[in-house]
C-alpha positions in Angstrom: 176.3 245.3 155.2 175.1 243.3 152.2 171.4 242.9 151.6 170.5 239.5 150.1 167.1 237.7 149.8 167.0 234.6 151.9 165.1 232.2 154.2 166.3 230.8 157.5 164.8 228.4 160.0 165.7 226.8 163.3 167.0 223.2 163.4 165.0 222.0 166.4 162.1 224.4 166.8 158.7 222.8 167.5 156.8 226.1 167.4 156.9 227.5 163.9 156.9 230.9 162.3 157.0 230.9 158.5 154.8 233.8 157.7 156.8 237.0 157.0 155.7 240.5 158.0 159.3 241.8 158.5 161.3 242.7 155.4 164.7 242.5 157.0 166.7 240.1 159.3 170.4 240.4 160.1 172.9 237.6 160.6 175.9 235.7 159.3 175.3 233.5 156.3 178.6 231.9 155.0 177.4 230.3 151.8 174.5 230.2 149.4 172.8 227.6 151.7 173.8 225.6 154.7 173.1 224.8 158.3 175.6 227.2 160.1 173.8 230.6 160.0 173.9 232.9 163.0 170.9 235.1 163.0 170.1 238.1 165.3 167.3 237.8 167.9 164.0 239.6 167.2 162.4 240.1 170.6 158.8 241.2 171.1 156.8 241.8 174.2 155.0 238.7 175.3 153.2 239.5 178.5 154.6 238.6 181.9 155.9 235.6 183.8 154.0 234.3 186.8 156.2 236.3 189.1 155.2 239.5 187.3 158.4 240.0 185.5 158.2 241.2 181.9 158.5 238.5 179.3 159.6 238.7 175.7 159.5 236.3 172.8 162.3 235.7 170.3 160.8 235.2 166.9 164.1 234.1 165.4 165.0 231.3 167.9 161.4 230.6 169.1 162.0 231.0 172.9 161.2 233.3 175.7 163.5 236.0 177.2 163.4 237.6 180.6 164.4 235.1 183.3 167.2 235.9 185.8 169.8 234.4 183.6 168.8 236.6 180.7 168.9 239.7 182.8 172.3 238.8 184.2 173.6 238.3 180.6 172.2 241.7 179.6 173.9 243.4 182.6 177.2 241.6 181.8 177.4 242.0 178.0 175.0 244.9 177.3 173.2 242.9 174.7 169.6 241.7 175.0 169.8 238.3 173.4 167.8 235.1 174.1 169.4 232.0 175.5 169.5 230.4 172.1 171.1 233.3 170.3 174.3 231.2 169.4 172.4 228.3 167.9 173.1 227.6 164.3 170.2 227.8 161.8 169.5 226.4 158.4 169.3 228.9 155.5 169.0 229.4 151.8 170.0 232.6 150.0 168.3 233.8 146.9 165.5 231.3 147.0 162.9 231.1 144.3 160.0 233.5 144.9 156.7 232.4 143.4 154.0 235.1 142.7 150.8 233.0 142.8 149.0 235.8 140.8 151.4 235.1 137.9 150.9 231.3 137.9 148.4 228.8 136.5 149.6 226.1 138.8 152.2 225.6 141.5 153.3 222.3 143.2 155.8 222.2 146.1 156.8 218.6 147.0 159.3 216.9 149.2 162.6 215.7 147.6 165.4 213.4 148.8 167.9 214.8 151.3 165.5 217.3 152.9 165.2 219.4 149.7 162.1 220.4 147.8 160.9 220.1 144.2 159.2 223.1 142.7 157.0 222.9 139.6 155.2 226.1 138.5 153.4 226.9 135.3 153.0 230.6 134.3 149.6 232.1 133.6 151.1 234.1 130.8 154.3 234.2 128.7 156.7 235.1 131.5 158.7 232.2 132.8 158.3 231.0 136.5 160.8 229.1 138.6 160.9 225.3 138.7 163.4 222.7 139.9 165.1 221.5 143.1 165.5 224.0 145.9 166.3 224.2 149.6 163.3 226.5 150.3 160.8 228.6 148.4 158.9 231.8 149.1 155.2 232.4 148.1 153.7 235.8 147.6 150.8 237.3 145.6 150.7 240.5 143.7 147.0 240.0 142.8 143.8 240.8 144.6 143.8 237.5 146.5 146.0 238.2 149.5 147.7 235.3 151.2 146.0 236.0 154.5 143.4 238.8 154.3 143.4 241.3 157.1 147.0 240.7 158.2 150.4 242.3 157.4 151.8 239.1 156.0 153.5 239.7 152.7 155.2 236.3 152.2 155.1 232.7 153.3 158.4 230.8 153.4 158.0 227.1 152.6 160.8 225.4 154.6 161.5 221.7 154.7 160.2 221.2 158.3 157.0 223.0 157.5 156.4 221.0 154.3 157.3 217.7 156.1 154.9 218.4 159.0 152.0 219.3 156.8 152.3 216.5 154.3 152.8 213.9 156.9 149.8 215.1 158.9 147.7 215.1 155.7 148.9 211.6 154.6 148.1 210.3 158.2 144.6 211.6 157.9 145.1 214.0 160.9 142.5 216.7 161.5 144.0 219.7 159.7 143.2 223.4 160.0 144.8 226.8 160.5 144.1 228.6 163.8 144.9 232.3 164.1 146.6 233.6 167.3 144.1 235.2 169.6 146.5 238.0 170.4 148.3 239.0 167.1 146.1 237.2 164.5 149.0 235.4 162.8 148.2 231.9 161.4 149.9 229.2 163.5 152.3 226.4 162.3 152.7 223.2 164.2 156.0 221.4 163.8 157.7 218.2 165.3 155.6 216.4 167.9 152.9 219.1 167.7 152.2 218.1 164.1 151.7 214.5 165.0 148.7 214.7 167.3 145.8 217.1 166.9 145.4 219.4 169.9 143.5 222.5 170.9 146.1 224.7 172.6 148.5 226.4 170.3 151.7 228.5 171.0 152.2 231.4 168.6 155.5 231.6 166.8 155.0 235.3 166.0 154.3 236.8 169.5 154.8 233.9 171.9 151.2 233.9 173.2 150.3 230.5 174.7 146.6 230.9 175.2 145.1 230.3 171.8 142.6 227.4 171.6 141.2 226.0 168.4 137.4 225.1 168.4 138.4 221.4 167.9 141.7 219.4 168.1 143.8 220.0 165.0 147.2 220.2 163.5 147.5 223.8 162.4 149.4 225.0 159.4 149.4 228.1 157.2 150.0 225.7 154.3 146.6 224.2 154.8 145.0 227.7 154.7 146.9 228.5 151.5 145.9 225.2 149.9 142.3 225.9 150.5 142.4 229.6 149.5 144.3 228.8 146.3 142.6 225.4 145.6 143.2 224.3 142.0 146.3 226.5 141.8 148.5 225.5 144.7 149.4 221.9 145.8 151.7 220.6 148.5 152.9 217.0 148.2 
């Protein structure tokens, strides 16, 4: 098995998960980037269904596991996989990784064709990545953690996440970043969820659907990062 740095994201997911606490994900990635990756399920306990049956959440494909069809598939094939396990995903291998502690300024902006434009200025003599990219990872080796009190080591900026945040910001939507009441992970709204402020938020990390923000908002970890690293980090 070959180990390669990469970022992957679902085509159609409306519940997002771009904050990374897991260092390894397995799958099949045919090229340096594309839209045909097959990525293994990562299932975590997510409470119970209304009938009392155990429920799990797939962090990879952003869907629940545990209904009768899932159990029948497990009994037949011997593999515990969510119903969306065969869905192709977008991906980018060897993406630029930006250490915010080493930069004087970083701008991540939307580019034609669903790509991104990265502009970063180093705080010292060491060069930092810039240019067109399919996705970009942010981390911090300094004393300013990305999200204090969590196990988050990296935030992957994907085209859907950047699009949702910048469109909500340009549309003067109420923006914020709500943390999951169960696992504490910052929540990302995508798709229709990023078009209208709301109070109830579904967690892309653990599948909990009972987190309510104090007021209606479009939630994004990018908003929290933009505030925490104000003057250094810009999304456009």
